[in-house]
C-alpha positions in Angstrom: -282.4 -110.7 -53.7 -285.0 -108.0 -53.2 -285.6 -106.6 -56.6 -287.3 -103.4 -55.3 -284.4 -102.6 -53.0 -281.9 -103.2 -55.9 -283.9 -100.9 -58.2 -284.1 -98.1 -55.6 -280.4 -98.3 -55.0 -279.3 -98.6 -58.6 -281.8 -97.0 -60.9 -279.2 -95.4 -63.2 -277.3 -98.6 -63.6 -280.5 -100.5 -64.5 -281.5 -97.9 -67.0 -278.0 -97.9 -68.6 -278.1 -101.7 -68.8 -281.5 -101.7 -70.5 -280.4 -99.0 -73.0 -277.2 -101.0 -73.8 -279.3 -104.1 -74.3 -281.7 -102.4 -76.7 -278.9 -100.7 -78.6 -277.1 -104.0 -79.2 -280.3 -105.8 -80.1 -281.0 -103.1 -82.8 -277.5 -102.4 -84.1 -275.3 -105.3 -83.1 -273.0 -102.6 -81.9 -271.7 -101.7 -78.4 -271.3 -97.9 -78.1 -268.2 -96.9 -76.1 -268.7 -94.4 -73.4 -268.1 -90.8 -74.8 -264.8 -89.3 -73.6 -266.4 -85.9 -73.2 -269.8 -84.2 -74.1 -270.2 -84.0 -77.9 -269.3 -80.8 -79.5 -271.9 -78.7 -81.4 -269.6 -76.5 -83.3 -270.0 -74.7 -86.7 -266.5 -73.5 -87.4 -263.3 -75.6 -87.2 -259.7 -74.9 -88.1 -258.0 -76.9 -90.9 -257.0 -80.4 -89.8 -253.9 -82.1 -91.2 -256.2 -84.5 -93.0 -259.9 -84.2 -93.8 -262.2 -86.8 -95.5 -265.6 -86.0 -96.9 -268.1 -88.7 -97.8 -271.4 -88.1 -99.7 -274.9 -89.6 -99.5 -275.1 -93.1 -97.9 -278.9 -93.8 -98.2 -279.2 -96.9 -96.0 -276.4 -98.9 -97.4 -274.1 -100.0 -94.6 -271.8 -102.1 -96.8 -271.0 -99.2 -99.1 -270.6 -96.9 -96.1 -268.0 -99.1 -94.6 -266.3 -99.5 -98.0 -266.0 -95.7 -98.3 -264.6 -95.5 -94.8 -262.0 -98.2 -95.6 -260.9 -96.4 -98.7 -259.9 -93.5 -96.6 -258.2 -95.7 -94.0 -260.7 -94.6 -91.3 -261.8 -98.1 -90.1 -259.8 -101.3 -89.8 -260.8 -104.9 -90.6 -262.8 -105.1 -87.3 -264.7 -101.9 -88.2 -263.0 -99.9 -85.5 -261.8 -96.3 -86.0 -258.2 -96.3 -87.4 -258.1 -92.7 -88.7 -256.1 -91.2 -85.9 -256.5 -87.5 -85.9 -258.3 -87.3 -89.2 -261.5 -85.3 -89.5 -264.4 -87.0 -91.3 -267.4 -85.1 -92.6 -270.5 -86.9 -93.8 -272.7 -84.5 -95.7 -276.1 -86.1 -94.9 -278.7 -88.4 -96.5 -278.1 -91.4 -94.4 -281.8 -92.0 -94.4 -284.1 -93.4 -97.1 -283.7 -95.7 -100.1 -282.2 -98.6 -98.0 -282.8 -100.8 -95.1 -279.8 -100.2 -92.9 -280.4 -96.6 -91.9 -280.3 -97.2 -88.1 -277.3 -99.4 -88.4 -275.4 -96.5 -90.1 -276.5 -94.0 -87.5 -275.3 -96.3 -84.7 -272.1 -97.0 -86.6 -271.3 -93.3 -87.1 -272.0 -92.6 -83.5 -269.6 -95.4 -82.5 -266.9 -93.9 -84.7 -267.6 -90.4 -83.3 -266.8 -91.7 -79.8 -263.8 -93.8 -80.8 -262.3 -90.9 -82.9 -262.7 -88.4 -80.1 -260.5 -90.6 -77.8 -257.5 -90.3 -80.2 -257.8 -86.8 -81.4 -260.0 -87.4 -84.4 -263.4 -85.9 -85.3 -266.5 -87.3 -87.0 -269.0 -84.7 -88.0 -272.4 -85.6 -89.4 -274.8 -83.3 -91.3 -278.4 -83.0 -92.2 -279.4 -83.8 -95.8 -282.9 -83.2 -97.3 -283.8 -86.8 -96.4 -283.2 -86.3 -92.7 -285.3 -83.2 -92.8 -288.1 -85.0 -94.8 -288.3 -87.8 -92.2 -288.4 -85.5 -89.2 -291.1 -83.6 -91.1 -293.1 -86.8 -91.6 -292.4 -87.1 -95.4 -291.7 -90.8 -96.1 -291.9 -90.5 -99.9 -288.5 -92.2 -100.4 -288.5 -94.9 -97.8 -287.7 -98.5 -98.7 -289.9 -101.3 -97.3 -286.9 -102.8 -95.6 -286.4 -99.4 -93.9 -289.9 -99.8 -92.4 -288.9 -103.3 -91.1 -285.7 -101.9 -89.5 -287.7 -99.2 -87.6 -290.3 -101.7 -86.6 -287.6 -104.0 -85.2 -286.2 -100.9 -83.3 -289.6 -100.0 -81.9 -290.2 -103.6 -80.7 -286.9 -103.6 -78.8 -287.4 -100.0 -77.6 -290.8 -100.9 -76.2 -289.3 -104.0 -74.4 -286.8 -101.7 -72.9 -289.4 -99.3 -71.7 -291.5 -102.1 -70.2 -288.4 -103.3 -68.3 -287.9 -99.8 -66.9 -291.6 -99.7 -65.8 -291.0 -102.6 -63.5 -288.9 -100.5 -61.3 -290.4 -97.8 -59.1 -287.0 -96.1 -58.8 -287.0 -95.0 -62.5 -289.0 -92.3 -64.2 -291.8 -93.9 -66.1 -291.1 -93.8 -69.9 -293.7 -92.1 -72.1 -295.8 -94.1 -74.6 -293.7 -94.4 -77.7 -296.8 -94.1 -80.0 -298.5 -91.3 -78.1 -300.5 -89.2 -80.6 -299.7 -91.4 -83.6 -302.8 -92.7 -85.5 -303.2 -96.4 -85.9 -303.9 -96.3 -89.6 -303.0 -94.1 -92.6 -305.0 -93.4 -95.7 -303.5 -95.2 -98.7 -301.0 -97.2 -96.6 -301.3 -101.0 -96.8 -302.0 -102.7 -93.5 -298.7 -104.6 -93.7 -296.8 -101.3 -93.6 -298.8 -99.6 -90.9 -296.7 -100.7 -88.0 -293.5 -99.7 -89.7 -294.9 -96.3 -90.5 -296.0 -95.8 -86.9 -292.5 -96.8 -85.7 -290.8 -94.5 -88.1 -292.9 -91.5 -87.1 -292.3 -92.3 -83.4 -288.6 -92.5 -83.9 -288.0 -89.5 -86.2 -290.6 -86.9 -85.3 -289.4 -83.8 -83.4 -288.4 -85.0 -79.9 -288.6 -88.6 -81.1 -285.9 -91.0 -79.6 -283.9 -91.4 -82.8 -284.3 -87.8 -83.9 -283.2 -86.5 -80.5 -280.3 -89.0 -80.0 -278.7 -88.9 -83.5 -280.2 -86.3 -85.9 -280.0 -83.5 -83.3 -276.2 -83.8 -83.4 -276.1 -83.1 -87.1 -275.0 -79.8 -88.5 -276.8 -78.1 -91.4 -273.9 -76.0 -92.5 -270.2 -76.4 -91.5 -266.9 -74.6 -92.1 -263.7 -76.5 -91.8 -260.7 -74.3 -92.7 -261.1 -73.2 -96.3 -264.0 -75.6 -97.0 -267.7 -74.9 -96.5 -269.9 -78.0 -96.2 -273.6 -78.2 -96.9 -275.9 -80.8 -98.3 -277.5 -78.8 -101.1 -276.1 -75.3 -101.3 -275.8 -71.8 -99.7 -277.2 -68.5 -100.9 -276.2 -65.0 -99.8 -279.2 -64.6 -97.5 -278.2 -67.8 -95.7 -274.8 -66.3 -94.9 -276.4 -63.2 -93.7 -278.8 -65.2 -91.4 -275.8 -66.7 -89.7 -274.5 -70.3 -89.8 -274.5 -70.8 -86.1 -278.0 -69.5 -85.9 -279.1 -71.9 -88.6 -277.6 -74.9 -86.9 -279.1 -74.0 -83.6 -282.6 -73.4 -85.0 -282.6 -76.7 -86.9 -281.4 -78.5 -83.8 -284.0 -76.9 -81.7 -286.7 -78.0 -84.1 -285.5 -81.6 -84.2 -285.4 -81.8 -80.4 -288.8 -80.2 -80.0 -287.7 -76.9 -78.5 -289.1 -75.1 -81.6 -292.6 -75.9 -82.9 -291.6 -75.1 -86.5 -288.7 -74.4 -88.7 -288.3 -71.8 -91.5 -289.0 -73.2 -94.9 -286.2 -71.2 -96.3 -283.7 -73.0 -94.2 -284.4 -76.7 -94.8 -287.7 -77.2 -96.6 -288.0 -75.1 -99.8 -286.3 -76.0 -103.0 -283.9 -73.1 -102.5 -283.0 -74.1 -98.9 -279.7 -75.3 -97.7 -280.5 -79.0 -98.1 -282.4 -78.8 -101.4 -280.6 -76.3 -103.5 -279.0 -77.6 -106.7 -277.6 -74.4 -108.2 -274.0 -75.6 -107.7 -274.5 -79.4 -108.2 -276.1 -79.6 -111.6 -275.1 -82.7 -113.5 -273.9 -80.5 -116.3 -271.0 -78.4 -114.9 -271.7 -75.6 -117.4 -275.1 -75.1 -115.8 -273.7 -74.3 -112.3 -274.2 -70.7 -111.2 -270.5 -69.9 -110.8 -271.0 -66.2 -110.3 -273.4 -66.7 -107.5 -271.1 -69.3 -105.9 -268.1 -66.9 -106.1 -270.3 -64.2 -104.5 -271.3 -66.5 -101.6 -267.8 -67.7 -100.9 -266.5 -64.1 -100.9 -268.9 -63.3 -98.0 -267.5 -66.2 -95.9 -264.1 -65.3 -94.4 -261.4 -67.6 -95.6 -263.7 -69.8 -97.7 -262.2 -71.2 -100.8 -264.7 -73.9 -101.9 -268.1 -75.3 -101.2 -268.4 -79.1 -100.8 -271.9 -80.6 -101.2 -273.8 -83.9 -101.9 -277.5 -84.1 -102.9 -277.2 -84.5 -106.6 -275.8 -87.8 -107.9 -272.7 -87.4 -110.1 -272.7 -90.5 -112.3 -269.1 -89.9 -113.4 -267.9 -89.7 -109.8 -266.7 -86.9 -107.5 -265.9 -83.8 -109.5 -265.3 -80.1 -109.3 -267.0 -77.2 -111.1 -266.4 -73.4 -111.2 -262.6 -73.9 -111.1 -263.1 -76.3 -108.2 -265.0 -73.9 -106.1 -267.9 -76.4 -106.2 -266.9 -79.9 -105.2 -269.7 -82.4 -105.7 -269.3 -85.6 -103.8 -272.6 -87.6 -104.0 -271.7 -90.6 -106.3 -275.0 -92.5 -105.7 -273.0 -95.3 -104.0 -276.1 -96.9 -102.3 -277.8 -99.8 -103.9 -280.9 -97.8 -103.5 -279.5 -95.2 -105.8 -277.3 -96.2 -108.7 -275.0 -98.6 -106.8 -272.1 -96.4 -107.8 -268.5 -97.1 -106.9 -267.5 -95.9 -103.5 -265.5 -92.6 -103.6 -264.4 -90.1 -101.0 -262.8 -86.7 -101.1 -259.5 -86.2 -99.2 -258.0 -82.8 -98.3 -254.6 -82.7 -96.7 -251.8 -80.3 -96.2 -249.4 -82.4 -98.2 -251.5 -83.6 -101.2 -254.2 -80.9 -101.5 -257.5 -82.3 -102.9 -257.6 -86.0 -104.0 -260.3 -88.4 -104.8 -260.0 -91.9 -103.4 -262.0 -94.5 -105.3 -262.8 -98.2 -105.1 -261.8 -98.4 -108.8 -258.1 -98.7 -109.4 -258.3 -97.1 -112.9 -260.5 -94.3 -114.1 -261.3 -92.6 -117.3 -258.5 -90.3 -118.4 -261.1 -87.9 -119.9 -262.6 -87.2 -116.4 -259.7 -85.3 -114.9 -257.0 -85.7 -117.5 -255.2 -87.9 -115.1 -254.6 -91.6 -114.9 -253.2 -93.4 -111.8 -252.9 -96.9 -110.5 -252.3 -97.3 -106.8 -251.3 -100.6 -105.1 -253.9 -102.7 -103.3 -257.5 -101.6 -103.8 -257.1 -97.8 -103.5 -257.0 -95.2 -106.2 -256.1 -91.6 -105.8 -256.9 -88.9 -108.3 -255.5 -85.4 -108.1 -257.6 -82.4 -108.6 -256.3 -79.1 -109.9 -256.8 -76.7 -107.1 -257.5 -73.0 -108.0 -254.7 -70.7 -107.2 
């Protein structure tokens, strides 16, 4: 067979084959074809059932455990949530060595859910922003290994594409990236270079996965954000925020406002409503913010580890769902928040029994699931 003729006739097929080959080599996952172009939408109506999951930090096992608690994946790790909407509030990256595997897994679930009327929405946490910005303060050595493995396969894929004249020649993955870094041990240099290449603005992983994340989201009566929202963020406009952060990640904008995602009072860093001591939460500020968002009843956030599990503050206007479940954090029990028309707000936990003092409620549910009711305001 004449390879050149084949390549000229089937360049897109060859490119798709190479991409699939690289994806599976990196993630051990086949991504199904999307049923339609992905949505980039800030406001959604209330679904019949909504599940919110907190920070995952590179722990694929705990991520799957949380998804199984909610009945969203089956024993074969396929979407089984039907028309459920899932929101993951960010911080997939850092502190663990399975960050890419989680990104690929969530992408697979997005495509599977869309085919049956479900929805998987992912968000930016401060650690996604840190990595795009080139701040690798919280990476785990195994995370460098995972990105180095990705870069090796990605480079192999690019070299395969370069053999065919019918395809656009890929750019050098490491273009503009130095070959050494002050203070970084030589054994980590290749991992650093791979991570920068993947996650910098317009980088392959940033563009493919992180650019699909939202930074602020409204689903029915619930406002989702990784850190918190202040009045001037509402005035700036949620859709504008999401678009500007996306444009920065994809390289369409050279810079991003510090007030949106970088400063300590930004959307992904703020802790005014997630303080570990509920009495320290700024409830008056929270009520003011919610009052300026039509129909908003509560703010749901991650970012600050709640050692006692998912909880509500300010009469449940602040729902804090980061339970530090990753082994890279406190290896907390997997918990997820469920919001449904029939049951209101419930906490599903990997622990069958829980401390009665936490929510003045004690339940034991058959099999491995536990559900805890939350008193909802009004």
